[in-house]
All heavy atoms as a GROMACS GRO file, in nm:
protein
  614
    1THR      N    1  -0.217   2.300  -0.072
    1THR     CA    2  -0.125   2.303  -0.191
    1THR      C    3  -0.204   2.249  -0.314
    1THR      O    4  -0.312   2.200  -0.298
    1THR     CB    5  -0.013   2.199  -0.164
    1THR    OG1    6  -0.062   2.069  -0.157
    1THR    CG2    7   0.068   2.237  -0.035
    2LEU      N    8  -0.141   2.269  -0.427
    2LEU     CA    9  -0.198   2.234  -0.552
    2LEU      C   10  -0.213   2.077  -0.556
    2LEU      O   11  -0.318   2.027  -0.598
    2LEU     CB   12  -0.113   2.282  -0.676
    2LEU     CG   13  -0.158   2.230  -0.809
    2LEU    CD1   14  -0.298   2.285  -0.841
    2LEU    CD2   15  -0.062   2.287  -0.916
    3GLU      N   16  -0.112   2.001  -0.511
    3GLU     CA   17  -0.119   1.863  -0.508
    3GLU      C   18  -0.237   1.811  -0.433
    3GLU      O   19  -0.308   1.724  -0.474
    3GLU     CB   20   0.009   1.804  -0.451
    3GLU     CG   21   0.018   1.646  -0.450
    3GLU     CD   22   0.154   1.590  -0.385
    3GLU    OE1   23   0.246   1.669  -0.390
    3GLU    OE2   24   0.145   1.483  -0.349
    4ARG      N   25  -0.261   1.871  -0.309
    4ARG     CA   26  -0.369   1.830  -0.223
    4ARG      C   27  -0.503   1.858  -0.292
    4ARG      O   28  -0.592   1.777  -0.287
    4ARG     CB   29  -0.359   1.911  -0.094
    4ARG     CG   30  -0.466   1.877   0.005
    4ARG     CD   31  -0.445   1.748   0.070
    4ARG     NE   32  -0.548   1.724   0.168
    4ARG     CZ   33  -0.597   1.612   0.208
    4ARG    NH1   34  -0.567   1.501   0.142
    4ARG    NH2   35  -0.691   1.608   0.301
    5ALA      N   36  -0.516   1.974  -0.357
    5ALA     CA   37  -0.639   2.006  -0.424
    5ALA      C   38  -0.662   1.904  -0.540
    5ALA      O   39  -0.783   1.868  -0.558
    5ALA     CB   40  -0.624   2.151  -0.484
    6LEU      N   41  -0.566   1.876  -0.617
    6LEU     CA   42  -0.586   1.772  -0.722
    6LEU      C   43  -0.627   1.634  -0.662
    6LEU      O   44  -0.710   1.570  -0.725
    6LEU     CB   45  -0.459   1.765  -0.809
    6LEU     CG   46  -0.424   1.880  -0.894
    6LEU    CD1   47  -0.284   1.864  -0.955
    6LEU    CD2   48  -0.527   1.893  -0.999
    7GLN      N   49  -0.567   1.597  -0.552
    7GLN     CA   50  -0.605   1.475  -0.494
    7GLN      C   51  -0.751   1.476  -0.454
    7GLN      O   52  -0.827   1.384  -0.474
    7GLN     CB   53  -0.518   1.446  -0.370
    7GLN     CG   54  -0.372   1.399  -0.398
    7GLN     CD   55  -0.288   1.381  -0.274
    7GLN    OE1   56  -0.329   1.440  -0.168
    7GLN    NE2   57  -0.186   1.308  -0.284
    8LEU      N   58  -0.790   1.584  -0.398
    8LEU     CA   59  -0.931   1.594  -0.358
    8LEU      C   60  -1.027   1.594  -0.472
    8LEU      O   61  -1.129   1.534  -0.469
    8LEU     CB   62  -0.955   1.723  -0.278
    8LEU     CG   63  -0.896   1.729  -0.129
    8LEU    CD1   64  -0.905   1.864  -0.069
    8LEU    CD2   65  -0.957   1.622  -0.047
    9LEU      N   66  -0.980   1.647  -0.586
    9LEU     CA   67  -1.067   1.652  -0.707
    9LEU      C   68  -1.082   1.502  -0.753
    9LEU      O   69  -1.187   1.461  -0.800
    9LEU     CB   70  -1.006   1.733  -0.818
    9LEU     CG   71  -1.028   1.885  -0.803
    9LEU    CD1   72  -0.949   1.959  -0.911
    9LEU    CD2   73  -1.175   1.913  -0.807
   10ASN      N   74  -0.965   1.428  -0.755
   10ASN     CA   75  -0.972   1.291  -0.803
   10ASN      C   76  -1.032   1.202  -0.687
   10ASN      O   77  -1.061   1.083  -0.708
   10ASN     CB   78  -0.831   1.242  -0.820
   10ASN     CG   79  -0.769   1.307  -0.948
   10ASN    OD1   80  -0.839   1.347  -1.041
   10ASN    ND2   81  -0.639   1.322  -0.946
   11LYS      N   82  -1.047   1.255  -0.571
   11LYS     CA   83  -1.109   1.185  -0.452
   11LYS      C   84  -1.031   1.061  -0.421
   11LYS      O   85  -1.086   0.960  -0.382
   11LYS     CB   86  -1.250   1.155  -0.475
   11LYS     CG   87  -1.336   1.279  -0.491
   11LYS     CD   88  -1.481   1.252  -0.496
   11LYS     CE   89  -1.558   1.387  -0.513
   11LYS     NZ   90  -1.692   1.371  -0.502
   12GLU      N   91  -0.899   1.070  -0.436
   12GLU     CA   92  -0.815   0.965  -0.396
   12GLU      C   93  -0.694   1.036  -0.324
   12GLU      O   94  -0.628   1.121  -0.372
   12GLU     CB   95  -0.752   0.884  -0.519
   12GLU     CG   96  -0.682   0.760  -0.483
   12GLU     CD   97  -0.647   0.680  -0.599
   12GLU    OE1   98  -0.733   0.595  -0.643
   12GLU    OE2   99  -0.535   0.685  -0.646
   13ILE      N  100  -0.684   0.991  -0.190
   13ILE     CA  101  -0.578   1.055  -0.107
   13ILE      C  102  -0.470   0.951  -0.083
   13ILE      O  103  -0.499   0.841  -0.018
   13ILE     CB  104  -0.642   1.108   0.022
   13ILE    CG1  105  -0.751   1.214  -0.017
   13ILE    CG2  106  -0.533   1.173   0.107
   13ILE    CD1  107  -0.838   1.259   0.100
   14GLU      N  108  -0.346   0.984  -0.117
   14GLU     CA  109  -0.231   0.896  -0.091
   14GLU      C  110  -0.152   0.956   0.026
   14GLU      O  111  -0.121   1.081   0.022
   14GLU     CB  112  -0.144   0.885  -0.216
   14GLU     CG  113  -0.209   0.823  -0.331
   14GLU     CD  114  -0.117   0.820  -0.455
   14GLU    OE1  115  -0.005   0.869  -0.443
   14GLU    OE2  116  -0.164   0.759  -0.556
   15THR      N  117  -0.118   0.871   0.116
   15THR     CA  118  -0.045   0.908   0.240
   15THR      C  119   0.076   0.812   0.254
   15THR      O  120   0.049   0.690   0.263
   15THR     CB  121  -0.125   0.912   0.367
   15THR    OG1  122  -0.247   0.986   0.341
   15THR    CG2  123  -0.047   0.967   0.479
   16GLU      N  124   0.195   0.867   0.254
   16GLU     CA  125   0.307   0.777   0.283
   16GLU      C  126   0.306   0.737   0.432
   16GLU      O  127   0.277   0.820   0.520
   16GLU     CB  128   0.439   0.849   0.255
   16GLU     CG  129   0.564   0.762   0.269
   16GLU     CD  130   0.685   0.830   0.212
   16GLU    OE1  131   0.682   0.929   0.148
   16GLU    OE2  132   0.795   0.783   0.260
   17ILE      N  133   0.324   0.607   0.456
   17ILE     CA  134   0.316   0.557   0.588
   17ILE      C  135   0.442   0.470   0.626
   17ILE      O  136   0.508   0.417   0.532
   17ILE     CB  137   0.183   0.474   0.616
   17ILE    CG1  138   0.176   0.353   0.524
   17ILE    CG2  139   0.065   0.557   0.610
   17ILE    CD1  140   0.064   0.261   0.557
   18LYS      N  141   0.463   0.448   0.747
   18LYS     CA  142   0.570   0.358   0.800
   18LYS      C  143   0.517   0.218   0.800
   18LYS      O  144   0.398   0.194   0.803
   18LYS     CB  145   0.614   0.400   0.934
   18LYS     CG  146   0.673   0.539   0.935
   18LYS     CD  147   0.703   0.587   1.086
   18LYS     CE  148   0.754   0.720   1.083
   18LYS     NZ  149   0.766   0.776   1.220
   19THR      N  150   0.612   0.126   0.791
   19THR     CA  151   0.576  -0.018   0.794
   19THR      C  152   0.492  -0.055   0.917
   19THR      O  153   0.401  -0.128   0.909
   19THR     CB  154   0.708  -0.106   0.786
   19THR    OG1  155   0.782  -0.070   0.676
   19THR    CG2  156   0.670  -0.251   0.784
   20ALA      N  157   0.525   0.009   1.024
   20ALA     CA  158   0.449  -0.010   1.150
   20ALA      C  159   0.301   0.030   1.145
   20ALA      O  160   0.224  -0.021   1.227
   20ALA     CB  161   0.526   0.063   1.268
   21GLU      N  162   0.267   0.107   1.049
   21GLU     CA  163   0.135   0.158   1.035
   21GLU      C  164   0.046   0.061   0.939
   21GLU      O  165  -0.075   0.089   0.925
   21GLU     CB  166   0.131   0.301   0.978
   21GLU     CG  167   0.201   0.396   1.074
   21GLU     CD  168   0.206   0.538   1.009
   21GLU    OE1  169   0.114   0.613   1.014
   21GLU    OE2  170   0.319   0.572   0.964
   22ILE      N  171   0.110  -0.028   0.876
   22ILE     CA  172   0.046  -0.117   0.782
   22ILE      C  173  -0.034  -0.217   0.870
   22ILE      O  174   0.024  -0.278   0.958
   22ILE     CB  175   0.145  -0.191   0.697
   22ILE    CG1  176   0.221  -0.082   0.610
   22ILE    CG2  177   0.075  -0.283   0.601
   22ILE    CD1  178   0.338  -0.144   0.533
   23PRO      N  179  -0.164  -0.248   0.838
   23PRO     CA  180  -0.235  -0.353   0.909
   23PRO      C  181  -0.166  -0.479   0.920
   23PRO      O  182  -0.106  -0.526   0.811
   23PRO     CB  183  -0.367  -0.353   0.838
   23PRO     CG  184  -0.385  -0.231   0.764
   23PRO     CD  185  -0.242  -0.185   0.728
   24LYS      N  186  -0.194  -0.556   1.026
   24LYS     CA  187  -0.125  -0.694   1.035
   24LYS      C  188  -0.166  -0.785   0.925
   24LYS      O  189  -0.079  -0.866   0.881
   24LYS     CB  190  -0.151  -0.748   1.174
   24LYS     CG  191  -0.083  -0.678   1.283
   24LYS     CD  192  -0.103  -0.739   1.422
   24LYS     CE  193  -0.025  -0.651   1.521
   24LYS     NZ  194  -0.050  -0.697   1.663
   25ARG      N  195  -0.287  -0.782   0.884
   25ARG     CA  196  -0.335  -0.873   0.779
   25ARG      C  197  -0.260  -0.841   0.646
   25ARG      O  198  -0.232  -0.939   0.573
   25ARG     CB  199  -0.487  -0.852   0.755
   25ARG     CG  200  -0.569  -0.919   0.860
   25ARG     CD  201  -0.716  -0.915   0.825
   25ARG     NE  202  -0.783  -0.980   0.928
   25ARG     CZ  203  -0.915  -1.000   0.921
   25ARG    NH1  204  -0.985  -0.955   0.824
   25ARG    NH2  205  -0.980  -1.062   1.021
   26VAL      N  206  -0.230  -0.717   0.622
   26VAL     CA  207  -0.158  -0.688   0.500
   26VAL      C  208  -0.018  -0.742   0.513
   26VAL      O  209   0.033  -0.802   0.423
   26VAL     CB  210  -0.164  -0.536   0.476
   26VAL    CG1  211  -0.080  -0.496   0.354
   26VAL    CG2  212  -0.318  -0.492   0.450
   27LEU      N  213   0.042  -0.711   0.621
   27LEU     CA  214   0.182  -0.752   0.646
   27LEU      C  215   0.192  -0.911   0.637
   27LEU      O  216   0.296  -0.962   0.576
   27LEU     CB  217   0.242  -0.716   0.779
   27LEU     CG  218   0.258  -0.563   0.794
   27LEU    CD1  219   0.296  -0.528   0.939
   27LEU    CD2  220   0.366  -0.513   0.705
   28LYS      N  221   0.091  -0.977   0.693
   28LYS     CA  222   0.089  -1.125   0.688
   28LYS      C  223   0.087  -1.178   0.549
   28LYS      O  224   0.145  -1.272   0.514
   28LYS     CB  225  -0.033  -1.174   0.773
   28LYS     CG  226  -0.011  -1.306   0.832
   28LYS     CD  227  -0.131  -1.347   0.921
   28LYS     CE  228  -0.089  -1.387   1.052
   28LYS     NZ  229  -0.201  -1.425   1.137
   29ALA      N  230  -0.002  -1.111   0.467
   29ALA     CA  231  -0.021  -1.150   0.331
   29ALA      C  232   0.113  -1.130   0.246
   29ALA      O  233   0.149  -1.214   0.166
   29ALA     CB  234  -0.130  -1.072   0.261
   30VAL      N  235   0.185  -1.022   0.271
   30VAL     CA  236   0.310  -0.995   0.202
   30VAL      C  237   0.416  -1.107   0.246
   30VAL      O  238   0.484  -1.169   0.159
   30VAL     CB  239   0.367  -0.858   0.235
   30VAL    CG1  240   0.503  -0.835   0.184
   30VAL    CG2  241   0.277  -0.753   0.179
   31SER      N  242   0.417  -1.137   0.375
   31SER     CA  243   0.524  -1.229   0.416
   31SER      C  244   0.487  -1.376   0.374
   31SER      O  245   0.584  -1.451   0.363
   31SER     CB  246   0.547  -1.217   0.568
   31SER     OG  247   0.432  -1.257   0.639
   32LYS      N  248   0.363  -1.401   0.354
   32LYS     CA  249   0.323  -1.532   0.315
   32LYS      C  250   0.368  -1.558   0.161
   32LYS      O  251   0.419  -1.657   0.126
   32LYS     CB  252   0.172  -1.552   0.329
   32LYS     CG  253   0.124  -1.690   0.296
   32LYS     CD  254  -0.024  -1.712   0.329
   32LYS     CE  255  -0.066  -1.843   0.300
   32LYS     NZ  256  -0.211  -1.864   0.326
   33LYS      N  257   0.339  -1.454   0.072
   33LYS     CA  258   0.368  -1.454  -0.051
   33LYS      C  259   0.520  -1.433  -0.093
   33LYS      O  260   0.568  -1.497  -0.182
   33LYS     CB  261   0.289  -1.347  -0.136
   33LYS     CG  262   0.298  -1.365  -0.290
   33LYS     CD  263   0.190  -1.283  -0.360
   33LYS     CE  264   0.201  -1.315  -0.512
   33LYS     NZ  265   0.092  -1.246  -0.584
   34TYR      N  266   0.586  -1.347  -0.017
   34TYR     CA  267   0.728  -1.320  -0.030
   34TYR      C  268   0.794  -1.341   0.109
   34TYR      O  269   0.820  -1.240   0.179
   34TYR     CB  270   0.748  -1.186  -0.085
   34TYR     CG  271   0.662  -1.154  -0.211
   34TYR    CD1  272   0.542  -1.076  -0.209
   34TYR    CD2  273   0.707  -1.201  -0.333
   34TYR    CE1  274   0.475  -1.056  -0.317
   34TYR    CE2  275   0.633  -1.175  -0.450
   34TYR     CZ  276   0.515  -1.102  -0.444
   34TYR     OH  277   0.447  -1.084  -0.557
   35PRO      N  278   0.830  -1.464   0.151
   35PRO     CA  279   0.874  -1.488   0.279
   35PRO      C  280   0.993  -1.410   0.330
   35PRO      O  281   0.984  -1.363   0.447
   35PRO     CB  282   0.910  -1.637   0.282
   35PRO     CG  283   0.824  -1.687   0.156
   35PRO     CD  284   0.815  -1.580   0.066
   36LEU      N  285   1.093  -1.379   0.260
   36LEU     CA  286   1.214  -1.310   0.310
   36LEU      C  287   1.219  -1.172   0.268
   36LEU      O  288   1.330  -1.102   0.268
   36LEU     CB  289   1.336  -1.385   0.280
   36LEU     CG  290   1.346  -1.525   0.332
   36LEU    CD1  291   1.472  -1.595   0.285
   36LEU    CD2  292   1.346  -1.528   0.488
   37SER      N  293   1.102  -1.110   0.230
   37SER     CA  294   1.103  -0.981   0.173
   37SER      C  295   1.099  -0.869   0.286
   37SER      O  296   1.076  -0.895   0.402
   37SER     CB  297   0.979  -0.967   0.091
   37SER     OG  298   0.864  -0.976   0.163
   38LYS      N  299   1.127  -0.749   0.233
   38LYS     CA  300   1.122  -0.626   0.314
   38LYS      C  301   1.041  -0.528   0.241
   38LYS      O  302   1.057  -0.507   0.116
   38LYS     CB  303   1.260  -0.570   0.339
   38LYS     CG  304   1.336  -0.650   0.448
   38LYS     CD  305   1.459  -0.571   0.500
   38LYS     CE  306   1.510  -0.647   0.614
   38LYS     NZ  307   1.550  -0.567   0.730
   39ILE      N  308   0.964  -0.457   0.313
   39ILE     CA  309   0.880  -0.342   0.247
   39ILE      C  310   0.969  -0.218   0.249
   39ILE      O  311   1.011  -0.177   0.366
   39ILE     CB  312   0.753  -0.325   0.322
   39ILE    CG1  313   0.666  -0.449   0.308
   39ILE    CG2  314   0.677  -0.203   0.273
   39ILE    CD1  315   0.538  -0.458   0.395
   40SER      N  316   0.999  -0.167   0.135
   40SER     CA  317   1.085  -0.056   0.130
   40SER      C  318   1.002   0.085   0.114
   40SER      O  319   1.062   0.192   0.139
   40SER     CB  320   1.181  -0.061   0.013
   40SER     OG  321   1.115  -0.096  -0.109
   41PHE      N  322   0.878   0.076   0.084
   41PHE     CA  323   0.798   0.198   0.073
   41PHE      C  324   0.649   0.162   0.078
   41PHE      O  325   0.605   0.057   0.026
   41PHE     CB  326   0.826   0.266  -0.066
   41PHE     CG  327   0.753   0.398  -0.085
   41PHE    CD1  328   0.798   0.517  -0.018
   41PHE    CD2  329   0.642   0.401  -0.168
   41PHE    CE1  330   0.734   0.631  -0.043
   41PHE    CE2  331   0.577   0.525  -0.183
   41PHE     CZ  332   0.620   0.642  -0.128
   42ALA      N  333   0.577   0.239   0.140
   42ALA     CA  334   0.431   0.209   0.164
   42ALA      C  335   0.340   0.336   0.146
   42ALA      O  336   0.376   0.442   0.202
   42ALA     CB  337   0.405   0.143   0.291
   43LEU      N  338   0.244   0.325   0.076
   43LEU     CA  339   0.139   0.427   0.066
   43LEU      C  340   0.009   0.370   0.107
   43LEU      O  341  -0.032   0.262   0.070
   43LEU     CB  342   0.121   0.470  -0.086
   43LEU     CG  343   0.223   0.565  -0.145
   43LEU    CD1  344   0.182   0.588  -0.291
   43LEU    CD2  345   0.224   0.700  -0.074
   44LYS      N  346  -0.067   0.454   0.185
   44LYS     CA  347  -0.198   0.426   0.212
   44LYS      C  348  -0.288   0.510   0.126
   44LYS      O  349  -0.271   0.628   0.120
   44LYS     CB  350  -0.238   0.469   0.365
   44LYS     CG  351  -0.375   0.441   0.406
   44LYS     CD  352  -0.394   0.475   0.552
   44LYS     CE  353  -0.535   0.458   0.603
   44LYS     NZ  354  -0.554   0.492   0.740
   45ILE      N  355  -0.382   0.445   0.048
   45ILE     CA  356  -0.458   0.517  -0.052
   45ILE      C  357  -0.599   0.503  -0.012
   45ILE      O  358  -0.658   0.388  -0.010
   45ILE     CB  359  -0.436   0.459  -0.189
   45ILE    CG1  360  -0.282   0.470  -0.229
   45ILE    CG2  361  -0.517   0.542  -0.296
   45ILE    CD1  362  -0.246   0.394  -0.354
   46GLN      N  363  -0.659   0.617   0.002
   46GLN     CA  364  -0.805   0.621   0.032
   46GLN      C  365  -0.875   0.660  -0.100
   46GLN      O  366  -0.858   0.763  -0.151
   46GLN     CB  367  -0.842   0.730   0.140
   46GLN     CG  368  -0.785   0.688   0.273
   46GLN     CD  369  -0.799   0.798   0.373
   46GLN    OE1  370  -0.716   0.893   0.370
   46GLN    NE2  371  -0.891   0.788   0.460
   47ARG      N  372  -0.957   0.560  -0.148
   47ARG     CA  373  -1.016   0.573  -0.281
   47ARG      C  374  -1.148   0.641  -0.272
   47ARG      O  375  -1.208   0.655  -0.167
   47ARG     CB  376  -1.031   0.435  -0.347
   47ARG     CG  377  -0.894   0.377  -0.381
   47ARG     CD  378  -0.904   0.245  -0.458
   47ARG     NE  379  -0.783   0.211  -0.510
   47ARG     CZ  380  -0.764   0.094  -0.576
   47ARG    NH1  381  -0.858   0.003  -0.574
   47ARG    NH2  382  -0.644   0.060  -0.618
   48SER      N  383  -1.194   0.691  -0.385
   48SER     CA  384  -1.323   0.763  -0.393
   48SER      C  385  -1.445   0.678  -0.358
   48SER      O  386  -1.546   0.740  -0.311
   48SER     CB  387  -1.342   0.818  -0.538
   48SER     OG  388  -1.343   0.717  -0.628
   49ASN      N  389  -1.430   0.549  -0.360
   49ASN     CA  390  -1.545   0.458  -0.324
   49ASN      C  391  -1.541   0.427  -0.175
   49ASN      O  392  -1.604   0.326  -0.124
   49ASN     CB  393  -1.554   0.339  -0.409
   49ASN     CG  394  -1.428   0.252  -0.393
   49ASN    OD1  395  -1.338   0.292  -0.327
   49ASN    ND2  396  -1.430   0.141  -0.468
   50ASN      N  397  -1.466   0.503  -0.097
   50ASN     CA  398  -1.451   0.486   0.054
   50ASN      C  399  -1.376   0.367   0.086
   50ASN      O  400  -1.394   0.306   0.202
   50ASN     CB  401  -1.586   0.489   0.112
   50ASN     CG  402  -1.622   0.634   0.147
   50ASN    OD1  403  -1.540   0.722   0.156
   50ASN    ND2  404  -1.745   0.660   0.180
   51THR      N  405  -1.295   0.307  -0.001
   51THR     CA  406  -1.211   0.190   0.036
   51THR      C  407  -1.069   0.238   0.052
   51THR      O  408  -1.030   0.335   0.001
   51THR     CB  409  -1.221   0.079  -0.076
   51THR    OG1  410  -1.176   0.133  -0.198
   51THR    CG2  411  -1.355   0.021  -0.093
   52THR      N  412  -1.002   0.161   0.134
   52THR     CA  413  -0.856   0.185   0.157
   52THR      C  414  -0.775   0.077   0.107
   52THR      O  415  -0.809  -0.038   0.123
   52THR     CB  416  -0.831   0.206   0.310
   52THR    OG1  417  -0.910   0.312   0.359
   52THR    CG2  418  -0.690   0.240   0.330
   53VAL      N  419  -0.664   0.108   0.033
   53VAL     CA  420  -0.572   0.011  -0.014
   53VAL      C  421  -0.431   0.048   0.026
   53VAL      O  422  -0.408   0.167   0.058
   53VAL     CB  423  -0.584  -0.019  -0.167
   53VAL    CG1  424  -0.719  -0.072  -0.207
   53VAL    CG2  425  -0.550   0.106  -0.248
   54TYR      N  426  -0.343  -0.048   0.019
   54TYR     CA  427  -0.207  -0.015   0.051
   54TYR      C  428  -0.114  -0.049  -0.066
   54TYR      O  429  -0.121  -0.166  -0.117
   54TYR     CB  430  -0.156  -0.098   0.177
   54TYR     CG  431  -0.242  -0.057   0.293
   54TYR    CD1  432  -0.360  -0.105   0.321
   54TYR    CD2  433  -0.191   0.048   0.371
   54TYR    CE1  434  -0.438  -0.063   0.437
   54TYR    CE2  435  -0.269   0.088   0.486
   54TYR     CZ  436  -0.392   0.035   0.508
   54TYR     OH  437  -0.463   0.083   0.619
   55ASP      N  438  -0.041   0.049  -0.123
   55ASP     CA  439   0.049   0.023  -0.232
   55ASP      C  440   0.186   0.008  -0.174
   55ASP      O  441   0.236   0.108  -0.106
   55ASP     CB  442   0.035   0.148  -0.325
   55ASP     CG  443   0.118   0.124  -0.451
   55ASP    OD1  444   0.115   0.012  -0.508
   55ASP    OD2  445   0.184   0.223  -0.501
   56LEU      N  446   0.243  -0.103  -0.191
   56LEU     CA  447   0.367  -0.136  -0.131
   56LEU      C  448   0.480  -0.170  -0.228
   56LEU      O  449   0.456  -0.233  -0.330
   56LEU     CB  450   0.355  -0.260  -0.037
   56LEU     CG  451   0.236  -0.255   0.061
   56LEU    CD1  452   0.223  -0.395   0.135
   56LEU    CD2  453   0.258  -0.139   0.161
   57GLU      N  454   0.597  -0.122  -0.200
   57GLU     CA  455   0.722  -0.160  -0.279
   57GLU      C  456   0.788  -0.259  -0.190
   57GLU      O  457   0.820  -0.238  -0.079
   57GLU     CB  458   0.807  -0.039  -0.288
   57GLU     CG  459   0.827   0.013  -0.436
   57GLU     CD  460   0.915   0.134  -0.445
   57GLU    OE1  461   1.026   0.130  -0.390
   57GLU    OE2  462   0.870   0.223  -0.502
   58VAL      N  463   0.796  -0.383  -0.252
   58VAL     CA  464   0.849  -0.492  -0.167
   58VAL      C  465   0.984  -0.534  -0.232
   58VAL      O  466   0.982  -0.565  -0.359
   58VAL     CB  467   0.753  -0.606  -0.168
   58VAL    CG1  468   0.807  -0.733  -0.100
   58VAL    CG2  469   0.628  -0.568  -0.103
   59ASN      N  470   1.086  -0.550  -0.152
   59ASN     CA  471   1.220  -0.587  -0.192
   59ASN      C  472   1.224  -0.749  -0.162
   59ASN      O  473   1.228  -0.780  -0.040
   59ASN     CB  474   1.332  -0.516  -0.131
   59ASN     CG  475   1.463  -0.554  -0.184
   59ASN    OD1  476   1.486  -0.672  -0.225
   59ASN    ND2  477   1.555  -0.457  -0.183
   60THR      N  478   1.226  -0.832  -0.263
   60THR     CA  479   1.230  -0.972  -0.236
   60THR      C  480   1.375  -1.033  -0.216
   60THR      O  481   1.387  -1.150  -0.193
   60THR     CB  482   1.158  -1.048  -0.346
   60THR    OG1  483   1.246  -1.033  -0.471
   60THR    CG2  484   1.026  -1.006  -0.384
   61GLY      N  485   1.472  -0.944  -0.228
   61GLY     CA  486   1.605  -0.990  -0.225
   61GLY      C  487   1.665  -1.013  -0.371
   61GLY      O  488   1.780  -1.014  -0.390
   62VAL      N  489   1.572  -1.037  -0.462
   62VAL     CA  490   1.604  -1.053  -0.610
   62VAL      C  491   1.559  -0.932  -0.689
   62VAL      O  492   1.623  -0.888  -0.775
   62VAL     CB  493   1.535  -1.183  -0.658
   62VAL    CG1  494   1.571  -1.209  -0.800
   62VAL    CG2  495   1.586  -1.300  -0.579
   63GLU      N  496   1.446  -0.876  -0.656
   63GLU     CA  497   1.392  -0.770  -0.726
   63GLU      C  498   1.297  -0.689  -0.634
   63GLU      O  499   1.255  -0.731  -0.530
   63GLU     CB  500   1.310  -0.824  -0.845
   63GLU     CG  501   1.190  -0.903  -0.807
   63GLU     CD  502   1.105  -0.964  -0.922
   63GLU    OE1  503   1.112  -0.906  -1.028
   63GLU    OE2  504   1.042  -1.067  -0.894
   64GLU      N  505   1.268  -0.560  -0.692
   64GLU     CA  506   1.168  -0.472  -0.623
   64GLU      C  507   1.038  -0.483  -0.697
   64GLU      O  508   1.038  -0.488  -0.820
   64GLU     CB  509   1.214  -0.328  -0.636
   64GLU     CG  510   1.324  -0.282  -0.542
   64GLU     CD  511   1.276  -0.231  -0.414
   64GLU    OE1  512   1.155  -0.190  -0.391
   64GLU    OE2  513   1.352  -0.243  -0.311
   65ILE      N  514   0.929  -0.520  -0.624
   65ILE     CA  515   0.802  -0.522  -0.689
   65ILE      C  516   0.702  -0.430  -0.622
   65ILE      O  517   0.719  -0.398  -0.510
   65ILE     CB  518   0.745  -0.672  -0.682
   65ILE    CG1  519   0.741  -0.727  -0.543
   65ILE    CG2  520   0.829  -0.768  -0.771
   65ILE    CD1  521   0.663  -0.847  -0.526
   66ASP      N  522   0.604  -0.391  -0.695
   66ASP     CA  523   0.496  -0.312  -0.644
   66ASP      C  524   0.367  -0.398  -0.638
   66ASP      O  525   0.335  -0.468  -0.734
   66ASP     CB  526   0.464  -0.197  -0.740
   66ASP     CG  527   0.538  -0.076  -0.716
   66ASP    OD1  528   0.569  -0.042  -0.597
   66ASP    OD2  529   0.559   0.004  -0.811
   67ILE      N  530   0.306  -0.398  -0.528
   67ILE     CA  531   0.182  -0.464  -0.507
   67ILE      C  532   0.080  -0.377  -0.432
   67ILE      O  533   0.125  -0.287  -0.351
   67ILE     CB  534   0.190  -0.602  -0.428
   67ILE    CG1  535   0.256  -0.591  -0.298
   67ILE    CG2  536   0.272  -0.703  -0.508
   67ILE    CD1  537   0.250  -0.712  -0.212
   68THR      N  538  -0.046  -0.395  -0.466
   68THR     CA  539  -0.145  -0.320  -0.401
   68THR      C  540  -0.243  -0.426  -0.331
   68THR      O  541  -0.297  -0.509  -0.394
   68THR     CB  542  -0.231  -0.239  -0.497
   68THR    OG1  543  -0.127  -0.152  -0.564
   68THR    CG2  544  -0.330  -0.148  -0.434
   69LEU      N  545  -0.262  -0.404  -0.201
   69LEU     CA  546  -0.352  -0.495  -0.121
   69LEU      C  547  -0.461  -0.409  -0.049
   69LEU      O  548  -0.440  -0.297  -0.010
   69LEU     CB  549  -0.268  -0.566  -0.020
   69LEU     CG  550  -0.148  -0.642  -0.074
   69LEU    CD1  551  -0.042  -0.656   0.030
   69LEU    CD2  552  -0.192  -0.784  -0.110
   70ASP      N  553  -0.577  -0.479  -0.038
   70ASP     CA  554  -0.680  -0.412   0.046
   70ASP      C  555  -0.656  -0.442   0.192
   70ASP      O  556  -0.562  -0.496   0.222
   70ASP     CB  557  -0.819  -0.466  -0.008
   70ASP     CG  558  -0.843  -0.618   0.022
   70ASP    OD1  559  -0.767  -0.677   0.098
   70ASP    OD2  560  -0.944  -0.672  -0.035
   71THR      N  561  -0.743  -0.394   0.269
   71THR     CA  562  -0.724  -0.401   0.420
   71THR      C  563  -0.732  -0.543   0.475
   71THR      O  564  -0.686  -0.573   0.574
   71THR     CB  565  -0.828  -0.314   0.492
   71THR    OG1  566  -0.963  -0.364   0.452
   71THR    CG2  567  -0.824  -0.175   0.462
   72MET      N  568  -0.777  -0.636   0.388
   72MET     CA  569  -0.788  -0.776   0.428
   72MET      C  570  -0.660  -0.853   0.387
   72MET      O  571  -0.646  -0.971   0.415
   72MET     CB  572  -0.912  -0.851   0.372
   72MET     CG  573  -1.044  -0.783   0.426
   72MET     SD  574  -1.059  -0.790   0.601
   72MET     CE  575  -1.101  -0.970   0.616
   73GLY      N  576  -0.572  -0.789   0.306
   73GLY     CA  577  -0.458  -0.849   0.257
   73GLY      C  578  -0.467  -0.916   0.115
   73GLY      O  579  -0.380  -0.980   0.075
   74PHE      N  580  -0.583  -0.891   0.048
   74PHE     CA  581  -0.600  -0.952  -0.086
   74PHE      C  582  -0.542  -0.846  -0.190
   74PHE      O  583  -0.558  -0.722  -0.176
   74PHE     CB  584  -0.746  -0.970  -0.111
   74PHE     CG  585  -0.796  -1.073  -0.033
   74PHE    CD1  586  -0.884  -1.045   0.071
   74PHE    CD2  587  -0.767  -1.205  -0.044
   74PHE    CE1  588  -0.940  -1.143   0.152
   74PHE    CE2  589  -0.826  -1.314   0.038
   74PHE     CZ  590  -0.917  -1.278   0.136
   75GLU      N  591  -0.473  -0.906  -0.294
   75GLU     CA  592  -0.426  -0.812  -0.405
   75GLU      C  593  -0.534  -0.758  -0.479
   75GLU      O  594  -0.632  -0.824  -0.513
   75GLU     CB  595  -0.328  -0.895  -0.488
   75GLU     CG  596  -0.186  -0.859  -0.465
   75GLU     CD  597  -0.087  -0.929  -0.559
   75GLU    OE1  598  -0.045  -1.032  -0.526
   75GLU    OE2  599  -0.046  -0.862  -0.657
   76VAL      N  600  -0.529  -0.627  -0.519
   76VAL     CA  601  -0.621  -0.560  -0.596
   76VAL      C  602  -0.550  -0.480  -0.708
   76VAL      O  603  -0.431  -0.464  -0.698
   76VAL     CB  604  -0.708  -0.463  -0.508
   76VAL    CG1  605  -0.800  -0.542  -0.422
   76VAL    CG2  606  -0.630  -0.356  -0.434
   77ASP      N  607  -0.625  -0.421  -0.794
   77ASP     CA  608  -0.565  -0.335  -0.902
   77ASP      C  609  -0.561  -0.194  -0.858
   77ASP      O  610  -0.639  -0.145  -0.780
   77ASP     CB  611  -0.650  -0.344  -1.032
   77ASP     CG  612  -0.640  -0.481  -1.088
   77ASP    OD1  613  -0.534  -0.548  -1.090
   77ASP    OD2  614  -0.743  -0.528  -1.159
   0.00000   0.00000   0.00000
């Protein structure tokens, strides 16, 4: 598809994933920072520099926030 071709050109591949597919370290980091939150949407992003990050939509009960974490659970841009 055109979308896939553009992703390959940008060398960043985004894949929607289920919460169960998010690494435990990432889940732990989210629950530590936002204790009663729920993840409402998750993307696994493979970047051009061969790193993987997780872009998450987190519902804190008060607001929806977007955070991006690396595989170790640290927040990144």
